[in-house]
N, C-alpha and C positions, 0 to 999 in steps of 0.2 A: 947162368941161364934157367938150369934146371931149378935152382931155389926159387926163382921170380915165378917159373909156370906153377911152380908147388904152391907158393904163397897165392897168387891167383885162384886156383882151385879150392885152396881153405876158404879164402874171403866168400866164393861163390856158394861153398857148400853150407854155410850158415854155422859153421862152427863157432866156438868163442873165440873173439878177437876179429869176427869179420866184419865188415863194414855193413850199416843197417839201409836201407835203400830208403830216401827221402818220401814220406807220403805228401799227397796233394793236400792243400788248403779246404777244409771244410766247407760246404755249401754255404751255411749261415754265416763264414767270415765274411766269404766273397761277395756275398749280398750286402751285409754291413757297409763293407767298404765301397762298394758300388754306391750304395744309397747315400754314404757319407760323402763321396767324390760328385754325385748330382745336386747333392745339396750344397756343396762348396761353390758348382758352378752356377747354380741359380742366385745363390748370394753374390758371387761377384758380377754376375750380368745386372743383378737390381743395382748394386753400387755404382757400376759402370753407367747404366744409365740415369743413375741421380745426380753422379756428378756433371754428366754430359746435359743434363736439364729437358731430357725427352722421356717420354712414357705418361705424360701427364695432361694428355687431349681428352681424357674420359670423364664427362662433366654430367652424365644422363643415366637415370636410373627407372626402372620400370614403376609406373604407378596406376593405380587401378580405376582412378578418376578420370588422367588427363592421359593415359598411354604411356607418356614419359615425363619425368619432372628433372630440375636440378637437383644435385647432391649437395646439401646442403653444406656450408662452409667449406667445399672442396676446392684445393688450389689447381689452378687451370694453367698450363703452358701451350697457347694455341700456336699453330705455324702452318698450318694446311693451306690458309689463305691471309697473308697479314700476319701479325704477330702481337700477342699480348701475354702477360703474365702476372695473373693476380688470383686472390681466392673470391669463391661464390660468397654471399653472406650467408650468415645462419639461418635465414629464413630460407636461403635456396634462390635469391634473385643474384642477377647479374649487376650487382649495385654494392653500396656501402649499405652500414646497418641502419635501419630506420626502428622507429618505435611505433607501435601499433597505434597508440593513442595520439593523436594530434595537436600538436601546442598551440594554446591561444595565438591569435593574428597570424595564423597559417593559411597559405592557400596552397592545397595538397594536388598536384597534378600526377595522374597513374597512366603509364604507356604499356599498351599492351600491343604484342606483334611477334615476327617470327626474330629468324637470325638477323634481319637487318636492324631490328630494334634491341635485341640482345647484344649486339655489335662485339661478338667475340675476336672479330678480325682488327681490332685497335684496343689501344688502352683505356681503361674505364674512363679516364678524365676526357678522352677524346670523342665517346658516344654523343650521340646527339641529345641524350638524355641529361646528360652531366652539362654539356653547352648550353641547352635550352635553361636549364636552372641559372646557371652563371649569368647569361644573359638577360633574364628577366629580372633577376634581383638586382643587376648594375644599371637597367633600364631608367630608374626612377619614376615607372609609370605603373606599377602595380601597387596597390594599397598595401597587401600584405607580404609577409617573406614568404617567398615561393619555395616548395619542397618538390622535386620530382622524383618518382618512386618508379623503377624500371622493372614491370613484369614481363619482359620479352624474352621469349624463348626459343630456341632453333626447332624447326619442324611444325610450330604449332599451327593451325586453322583458325579462322574466325570461328569456329566451332568451338575450340578448344578455350580459346581466348575469352569467349562468353562465359564457359564454364567458369574460368578463372574468376572474371568479373563478379560471378554470382556466388563463387563459394570462396574467393581467398582477398577480392580487393574491399568488398564491403565493409570489412572489420577496419578499416583504414580511413573511411570515410571521406573519399578523393571531393573535391570541387569541380574537377574536368577529369575526363577520361578519354585519352586519344588513342585509338585504334589503328594501326598502320596496315592497310590492304596492300596486298602483293598479287602479282599476277598468278601465282599459282593456287590461291587461297578456296576460290570458288571450285575447285576440283578437288580440293583435299578436304573439303567439306562433307562430300558424298562418297558412295561406293556403288559398284556395280553389285546389285543384290544377287546376282545370278551365280556369284562366283566368292569364295573363301580367301582368293590371295589378294591380301590387302596388308597394309601395317596396322597393327595393333594400337587401335586409337579408337574414341566416341566420333561415330559419323553421325549424320541427320538427314531427315527426308519429310516430305509433307505426305499428310493422309487426304483421305477424299474431301474433307472439308477446308485443304490448306491449314490445318494445323501442323506446327512444327514438333517433329517426335525426335527423338534420340535413339540410335542405332547403336547397341553395345556387343553387336553378333559376335563381331571379330575378336574383339577382347574376351567375350566369353568362351570362345573356340580355343584361344591360347592361354585359358587361365592359367596353366602351370607355369607360364611364363613374369606371374607376377604375385607366386607365391613366395614366400620369403626363403630365400636361400643364401644362408650365412657364408659360405666358403665363397661362393661369385660375389657377394657383397663386399667382402673382405679386399677381394682381389681387385675388385672394380674400385675401391676407394684407397687403396694401398699399392698396389702391383704395377711398379713401372713396366714390367715385360707385358702384362697384359693390357695395359695401355696402347704400347708400341703396337701389338697385334692386331688391337680391334681400330685402332687409327689406321693402320696400313689396309687393313679390310676396306675401311671407310676409302681412303684416297683412290685405292685401285677401284672398288665400284662405281667411284664419281667419274673417274677419268680412263678407264681401261675398258673398253668394252668386251673383248675378249676375254677378261677375266669375270666380268658379269656374267656372261653366257656361261662359261665353265661352271661359274660358282652356282647359279641358278641348276644347270643338269646334274649337278652333283646331290644338290638339295632335293632335288625331285626323286631321287634314288634312295633316299634315307628314309626307313618306316617311319618315322616320328612326322615329318612333313609330306609325306602323300597325299594325306586328305586335304591338305589345305589347298592344293591345285586343283581338286575337282569340285564341279558343279553341283549346286544345291539349289532347293526349290527356292524360289525368290517370294521374301516376304511382303514385298511390293516391288512396283514398277522403278524401271531407272528413271533416275529423277534428273528434272531441269535444273543444270548447277547454278545457275544464277538466281532461279525464284528460291532455292534454298539459301543461297548466301543473302537473300534479299530479308529473308524472312528472319536470319540470324540477326543479320546488323540490327532490324526492328528490334528482335528481343534484346538486343545490348542497349539500346537507347531507351526502352521501356524500362531496364534496369536501373539505368542512370536515373530516370525521372523519378523512380521510386524511393533512389537516394537523395534527390535534390542536387545531384551532381548534372554539370554540362558533358554533351559528348560530342566528339569530332572523329572523322575520319579523315585520315591522310595517305594519299594513294603514292605509292611507291612509284619514283620515276618510270615512264615507258620509254625508256633509252634508245630499246631496239625497234621503235615503231611498230609494236606487234598490234595486228588489227582487232584480234579479240580482246585483247586486255584494254585496248583503247574504248572499245564497247562498252566494257565493264565501268571504264571510268567516267565514262559519259552516263550511263545507268546511276552511277553512285552520285553524280552530281544532281540529277533529278530526284533519287530519292532522298538526298540530304534535304533539297528544297521543299519537298511534299511532306518529310518528316520531323523537320524544324531542327535538324542537328547542323553542327560546323563542319565546314568539308574544305579539304586543300586538294590540289593536284600539284605535286611536285615536279612533274616532267617539265615544264618551261623552263624552268631554273637550272636544269641539268642538261637538257637539250641547248638551250641558247648560249651557256657557259661560254667564256673565251677558250677554257680547256676542258672539255666535257669529261674524256681521258682520266684525267686526274683526280675526278670526284669517284673513281671506281677503283677497286681494285682487279678483281675479277668478276665476280658476282654481287659482292656488297661493297658498299662506301668505305673510301679511304676516310682520313682525318678529316679531310679537306670536304668531302662529301657529307660528313656527318655536320659538319659547320654551317653549310646552305641548309640542310634541312632544319638545324635548329634556329635558324635565322628566319626561316619561311615560318615553321610553326610558332616561332614567339612572336612575330609580326600578326598572325592571325590571332593569335590570343590577345596580345595587347590592344588590337583593334576591336575585338569584342567586348572588352571591359570598358 
């Protein structure tokens, strides 16, 4: 026993032959190992989301002209309402590829609208644009081959659509421009000039002489959002994790009121967003939304006239019998008569259908709903030729 105790004393004394205490890992090595572990975790999660087919819902990017625009060539798998799994075109359209130059003997139709026209909730072949093209070409009543190009983009207002018409559509030399009017358009065209709390996009207002003017104040105020950011652009285009997080935020914002309230409360506390919630001196008075919308549609009609193209407004069906929207539809009918453009109200064909619910998913058309729109628009076009 004494020999063992003596040996322990020798080991603790540090004399030759004593055991050397083990040193801890250097801090830099621990940091490298942690970083490698995190990278492996992120890559594994990206691979898992990729194999699971989730995280490809991101398809919009900031744009200094329109507020947002489609990401050209982006693969999109949409599950929020309905389902689709396809690429946007290289020109950033929810469509197949289209040459800018119009082939001889072609009757070219351009569709303008928001998510109802974009049709992300169904496969591309089932959108009313693709069905319209097939219907017109198989009808035997069109003198030329019909080509339909879909410029529809989620969240767009009539004002943004008119900017598309002036800055993008013109080069395609359309023979007919079809703009789908939705119940929220007349509100989205304007903003309350007394606050900076608004989505960054172009807005419109009328001056004292009823001239239509564009208001880029909100986009100018949020100019940092439009500056190139290579890291964010890379994540938006390539990261499934980024897509899942953004899509989850969108789904919760749309469906969970408590989440929206908590999110807005937190945003107000951030230094970079506090200014957005302050009132500012009004550069113009609060606008009449219908008068502004009427002026925007007149401007779109004038641009079509300048291009020797016909213009048509199609009203999204008022399937919920909203009184204000019914009034807008009536006003559009009168405006179409006075300004001499084509007009179609889809409401009767959806409300009086044998199974109206089957024509919608939640907010948007089902495949069957797109078919009804294609048939009615096609009948109107054939009747006008």
